[in-house]
C-alpha positions in Angstrom: 104.5 55.5 85.0 104.7 57.4 88.3 105.3 61.1 88.9 108.4 62.6 90.5 107.7 63.4 94.2 110.8 65.7 94.3 109.4 67.8 91.5 106.1 67.9 93.3 107.7 69.0 96.6 109.8 71.6 94.9 106.9 73.1 93.1 104.8 73.1 96.3 107.7 74.8 98.2 108.1 77.4 95.4 104.4 78.1 95.5 104.4 78.6 99.3 107.5 80.8 99.2 106.0 82.9 96.4 102.7 83.4 98.4 104.6 84.3 101.5 106.7 86.8 99.6 103.6 88.3 98.0 101.9 88.6 101.4 105.0 90.4 102.8 105.0 92.8 99.8 101.2 93.5 100.2 101.8 94.2 104.0 104.7 96.5 103.2 102.7 98.4 100.6 99.8 98.8 103.1 102.1 100.1 105.7 103.6 102.6 103.2 100.1 103.7 102.1 99.1 104.1 105.8 102.1 106.4 106.4 101.2 108.4 103.3 97.5 108.7 104.4 98.7 109.8 107.9 101.0 112.4 106.4 98.3 113.8 104.1 95.9 113.9 107.1 98.4 115.8 109.2 99.0 118.3 106.4 95.3 118.8 105.9 94.8 119.3 109.7 97.6 121.8 110.0 96.3 123.7 107.0 92.8 124.0 108.4 94.1 125.1 111.8 96.5 127.7 110.3 93.8 129.0 108.0 91.5 129.4 111.0 94.2 131.2 112.9 94.7 133.6 110.0 91.0 134.4 110.0 91.0 134.9 113.8 93.9 137.3 113.5 92.1 139.3 110.7 89.0 139.5 112.9 91.0 140.7 115.9 92.7 143.3 113.7 89.4 144.5 112.4 88.0 144.7 115.9 91.0 146.8 117.0 90.6 149.0 114.0 86.9 149.4 114.7 87.6 150.3 118.4 90.0 153.0 117.2 87.4 154.3 114.7 84.7 154.2 117.4 86.9 156.2 119.8 87.6 158.7 117.0 83.9 159.0 116.1 82.9 159.5 119.7 85.5 162.2 120.1 84.3 163.9 117.0 80.6 163.7 118.1 81.5 165.0 121.5 83.4 167.9 119.9 80.5 168.6 117.6 78.0 168.5 120.4 80.1 170.9 122.4 80.9 173.3 119.5 77.2 173.5 118.5 76.0 174.0 122.1 73.8 170.9 121.9 72.6 169.5 125.1 70.1 167.2 126.6 68.2 164.7 124.5 69.8 165.7 121.1 73.3 165.3 122.5 72.4 162.0 124.1 70.8 160.8 120.9 73.9 161.5 118.8 76.2 159.8 121.3 73.9 156.8 121.6 73.7 156.5 117.8 77.5 156.2 117.6 77.6 153.6 120.4 74.9 151.5 118.7 76.7 151.6 115.4 80.0 150.5 117.1 78.2 147.7 119.1 76.6 146.4 115.9 79.9 146.3 114.0 81.7 144.7 117.0 78.9 142.1 117.2 79.2 141.3 113.5 82.9 140.9 113.8 82.5 138.6 116.8 80.0 136.5 114.9 82.5 136.3 112.0 85.1 135.0 114.4 82.7 132.4 115.9 81.7 131.3 112.4 85.3 130.9 111.4 85.9 128.7 114.5 82.8 126.6 113.8 83.9 126.2 110.2 87.3 125.1 111.4 85.8 122.4 113.6 83.5 121.2 110.8 86.5 121.0 108.4 88.5 119.1 111.0 85.7 116.6 111.5 85.4 116.1 107.8 89.2 115.7 107.5 89.1 113.1 110.3 86.3 111.2 108.6 88.3 111.2 105.3 91.4 110.0 107.1 89.5 107.1 108.8 87.8 106.1 105.5 91.1 106.1 103.7 92.7 104.0 106.4 89.8 101.6 106.3 90.0 101.3 102.5 93.8 100.7 102.8 93.2 97.9 105.3 90.5 96.3 103.2 92.8 96.4 100.2 95.5 94.8 102.3 93.2 92.0 103.4 91.8 91.5 99.9 95.3 91.2 98.3 96.8 88.9 100.9 96.5 85.2 100.5 95.2 83.2 103.5 96.7 80.0 104.8 94.0 77.9 103.1 94.6 79.7 99.8 98.4 79.2 100.1 98.0 75.5 100.8 95.5 75.0 97.9 98.0 76.8 95.6 100.8 74.6 96.9 98.7 71.4 96.4 98.0 72.6 92.8 101.6 73.3 92.2 102.6 69.9 93.7 100.1 68.2 91.4 101.5 69.9 88.4 105.1 69.2 89.6 104.2 65.5 90.1 102.8 65.3 86.6 105.8 67.3 85.2 108.2 64.8 86.8 106.7 61.8 85.1 
């Protein structure tokens, strides 16, 4: 008794069609995942940049406020020096003291601004690495879940063999 070649061919064709459809679905899923990963990376990037801008604005406001307070302190010191008839080294010492305090505060604020910028660049680099790792993982998953040509042909051969036996 011989098997049915039509059943074998039909089973092989169904196996190939099924594998091709699965590969298309795997590719579509990988594309959708890549779009999602890209969207998440964009949100993260914008969030980091906006957060850094907020910190920079706060530092700038504090510097402006500090300059205003420094001007006020210098005026008060100058008025005190004048009203107490201070002169020479004592007056210079008082005025220098106020300038040094203002310079230290301004320097601290500038360092805070620079630290915020450096932190932003570090966060952006980390986010970029996470994006690239996610994209690489997505591509590896796509490759691992798709059937290759040899695998499709082997599946078709197995299906044909089963179909041939089934047809007898």
